[in-house]
Every structure is written in C-alpha cells, then in structure tokens.
C-alpha positions, 0 to 999 in steps of 0.5 A: 794255536795255528791249524798246522800246530794243532795238526802236529799235536793231534798226530803225536796223540795218534802215534800213542794210540797207534802204539797201544793198538798194536798191543790190543791187536797182538793179544787178540790175534793170539786168541782168534783168526787174524782176518776175522779179528780185523773184520770185527774190529773195523766193522764195529769202529766204522759202524760206531763212527757212521752213527755220529756221521749219519747226516754228513754221510747223507750229504756226500756227493757220488764223487766224495763217496767214491773217493772214500770207498777207494781210500778204504779199499786200499786201506783194507788190503794194507791192513790185511797184510799188516795183521798177517805180519803181526800174526806170523811175526816174532817181534812186534817192535821190529814189525813196527819199524818195518811198517814205518817204512811206509813214511819213506815210500809215501814220497815215492808213491806221490812221485810215481802216481801223482807226478809230485816233485820230491826232495833229494833227501827221499832218494838218500833215505831209500838205500839206508832203509834197505840196509836196515831191512837187510840187517833185520834178515841177517839171522836167517842168512838174508832170508826174511821171515814170513812176518817181515815180508807181510810187513814190507808189503803192508808198508808199501800199501800204507804209503798209497793209503796215506797219500790218498787219504790226505788228498781226499781230506783236502780241497783240490783243483784238478784237470780232467781228461778233457782239459777242464779244471775241476774243484774236488770237494774235500771229504769231511773227516768224520764221514771219510773215516767212517766210510774207510773203516767200514770198507776195511771191515768188509774187505777183511770179512770177505777174506776171512770167510774164504780163508779162516775157520770161525767155529772155534772162535764163536763156540768157545770164545776166551773171556778176555777176547771181547775186551781186546776187540772192543778196545781195538775197535774204539780206542785203537781204530775209531779214535785213532783214525778219526783223530788222524784224518781230522789232523790231516784235514787241518793243514797240508803243511803240517809235519805229519809224516815226520811225527808219525815216525815216532810210532815204532819207538812207542811200539818197541817200548810198549812191547818191551814193557808188556810182552818182555820183548828183547831185540838182538844187537843186529835187530836194534841196528836194523831198526836204527837204520830204518829210523835214520832213513825216516829222519833223512826222508823228512829232514827238510820238514824236520829242519823247518820245524826246528828253525821255527821253534828256535825263532819262537824262542828268540822272539818269545 
C-alpha cells in the first residue's frame, strides 16, 4: 500500500474517532464548564503523548518547537470556539456540518496567507456553503443562534490550523526575507501532536481560570464525568489527532480534505442514535447544501480518486 493510500485509510479512521469524540464532549459539557473540560481533556491527552514522545521532543530544534507551539495556539483558539458552540448549540449534527466548513475555507486561507493557487471549484463552493448556512438560520428569521456563530468562527480558525499543521508535518523549502533558500525540517507526528495538544490545554486553562467557576465541578463531580473526560482525552484527542497528524505527514497528495468531509455525516448518525436528535426539513436542506459545497470544493481530488480506483479495477 502506498503512503498516499495509507494516509487516506487512516483519515477515514480519524473521521470515526472524531464523530465519537463529539458524543464524549457533549456528555461532558452537560456536567461541567466547557472550557475547563477542554483544558483537562487536552492536558491529559498532550501529557500522555509527551511521555511517549520525550526523546523526539528533546531532539527538536528551536524552529520546530516554535512551529509546533504556533499550531497549538491556533488550534486552542479554534477549540475554544468549538466547545462553546457545542455548549450553546441545539443540534450536534447541525454543528458538525457548520464546523466542516473549515474544509471549504482551507483553500481560501492557503491562498490569502500562503499565496497558493486554488482551483475554480473553490470559488463555486463558497456561495453554496453560504446558502446552506442561511437555511440553517431560517427558523430564526435569518438570525443565527449563538451556537451557530461559535461554530462558524471555529470552522474558520480550524482551516488555518489544518493548513499550518500540514505545513509543519511536512518537509518544505522556503525563501526567507533575505532571499535565501532555507530547508524547513518536518516536525515528527508524535512530538508535533504532543506540543499542539498541551498548548491547547494551556490556552483553554487560562480562559477557564478567567471566565468559569471551578468549585461546583471539583466539590461534587458526577460519577460519569471522569469517564467522559478520560474517553475524550485518550480516544477522542490523543488517539484521533496523533493518527491525523501521522496521516498528514505520510503524503501531501492524499485526499485528506475530501475524506474529512464525512465526519459530519457520522456525527449526525451518532447524534440521532445516542441523543435522539431529529433535524427539520430546513435543517436537513442546509446541511445538504453544506455537504454539497464540501464535495464541489474538493471535486478535483475526488474525481482523481475515482478515476484511479476505476483504473485499478480495469487492470486488476
């Protein structure tokens, strides 16, 4: 199996772990302050990975460490908005589709921040995605709910995180301000993930200290809370993001952005089965448009993947 195909397979697993993590997180924020939950979740997960990544961490250069922390800072801000969307949102499945808009925004961020040329399909996808968001807000007279706003902001910052994470996990050649060519060493997947997760934990811990009460949670914690935190930290965070970062490091030519669009579908199915969520026809239409935008946005990669699959069948 080629590295690109291995990357694609691992990213399918990532979508399942991510969807399961939504359930763990939703259950936890019903029992404790959301930012405190994120702090505990990510500090536990990052600390766990740091134990296994201790030697690689010690070998990182100052530049590699700086880029890892940078990825974590952006990721921490994104996760702060995400968990507030989960806390205030009325539909987990709807929130997952809104958050998935980060996939549409990734090429825009790459174009604006890194001058990367993007296909025409990117610009066709944007109005479709906006139409989907509009439908999701129809029930309020085109006034979005607080949870929806938090998810939209999170999606935008997630796009920057995904771009920075991919760039940090791969070897690159850049030209500095003096016009000299510099080789940017890749940050190995395990230490990169550990640094990013610990940084997210520290960011959300600082936010929680400033904004949330801790006493109710620690004075009388619900029995199930510790299990939701542990499950979120180990399965939904350490496992999920390590697999994702490793998958992204295998190949810059995998169809990761296409595969990751499946996540909101899994979340909606799990939310229906676990929480009994039911979407209205307008919500379903809005989610459908967002999913269509994701497909349009990645149509080139998707069509190439389909053509490669058909060629293999013919030659097999």
